[in-house]
C-alpha angles and dihedrals in degrees: 000000000000122000094256093053091046091053092050089049090055090065098042112120095352091125096039114144128188142156116347113276132193117268094249090053094048091049089059101037111027111107090018101070094112099049099091091052088056093049091250134125104182118049113257121242113230108200097172117129094194137020131215120250127173095188106074093172091059090046090053091052092049092049090049090052092050092048090054101047110004089234114152111263118253116239128020123355118272108199135347093247091055096051145316130215094225093050089046089060091056092046091051093050095047092048090052093049092050094044092239131136095237146356132207120204128212140186092264142354090261091052088053093051090046090055091051092051091047090049092055093042090053087061090053093257105123099150118100128190111205140177121220139261103054129154105293097246091047088053091049094048090055098039097045093052090224091157095040093262126140121214134204113198116210143144122259093264090058099049097097092051092047095057118109134184089261096047107126102172146019114206130197135161118210123210083024129225116274108352096049089228113166133213131198100253095193092054092045092049089052091051090052093064107185094348112104116251115219113201119192102218097177096118098042100037118196087286091075103026141001110207094195089067089056096050106274113139096197128039119194127200133182089217088194087080125052098347091061091029101182105075093245107099138058121212147129134205140187121207113204145127119303094253093059090040088061091056091048092051091053091050091046090052093048098043099036099228092144127156113242114243093238089054089049090053093050092048092050089050090048092055091059092068098031098107093047094047095046095048094046094046091045092056090052092045092052090053093047090049089054092050094045090052090058095047113102091213091064118079100191141358125208117199124157125243092234091056124226139158098280125096129180120194138172122218130210091225135046112316091201089064090056090053090049092046103057119102107170095032114071117235100220144117123260126050145212097073128135088252125064119258131190130191142165106241096199089059101039128003095034099027090106091061117090108267094233092049091044093055091042089058091055099262098132125188090247095052120116125190119215123194105197117216135187101285121121112281093231093055092049093048092049090054093047093046091052093046092049088053088068092063126092128201145090113332124215143130113304118230133204115258117257098180143354107243140287136300114028089350089067086078090097101039110153094018101114129072135155102250115044130214114261115279111262093222101137099070117130121238 
């Protein structure tokens, strides 16, 4: 087989779709549907940066077509910045899991968000309406105007009134980082009217919710987190319709924020165990949330109704002593890994957000964020109990969170309770 034919073969069937399949089945098989026909079991990793072509006229026509629409070129790959077969497999799988037409992957979650903002700005729509809290760097990117954007912060009830003729995007994160505040996506999507709603689904993953089904037009993931799931890969991805995907591909090509093929391979592998990992970690997290709520050294526990593997809790004593006191749990940024991580948002992930705005969004100085992994619940509780013993402060009965603060943070008032609803992980796609 010549090199051109081999390259064409690498794309064959990657984006095959068929009858609806259960989420667990899609997680294992999406993006891999063509492998058996090729005599393969594991997806191949294509590390090429460039690809041979002896027909430069045809290449010119394909590049012209891509420049016009951003549609993926027919035939063999052209150049690694234009597209990659291994990355395409991950994009296919994630789009299927989210119930979207397409997905476009990037080198990080922030690169993905940057591309979305640039896409809207290129259409003359620089104004963004957003609900706090968001991930700290997302907040900073919007607030600092680094891409020439302007942001209006509001709560969900104020979205419709905040829209302007130049509004290009409404952005929410639910459950939110780090307070786990939730918003009603269907109601928010209705308030957006014709303006695209971008929902950051990093914490929930498609195992717990699929924003497209509730009216969101764009779904953002820091794929570094649960999609990868092992703390060893950086990536970001946007699930959307094919028209917007074309714009994102053109921006990715121009700006260079591409996902490396090896990262694409690791993310595809991560998706295959995503439902199992999320459900197992969520069960442990729900039990830890219950125990933390009963601990007199804990002032408040935030845990979302939809469940999940994230917990936020506020202590009566010094949160820094808890960070210093863990031994099994890893004190580190990021989340969604197979091992449990803890961090102090006011010091790290949300340090870049103005302190007044941070506290107004419910990110108190005593708040800790726990990303629950796959360890045994008793081992994790023993470590937390010992670390909490290092704190000092007023004791009392902990209570479940019923909100995340005042001001724009009040957007999610009433969203947290101790025992979550069952995970909706059996939906068909």
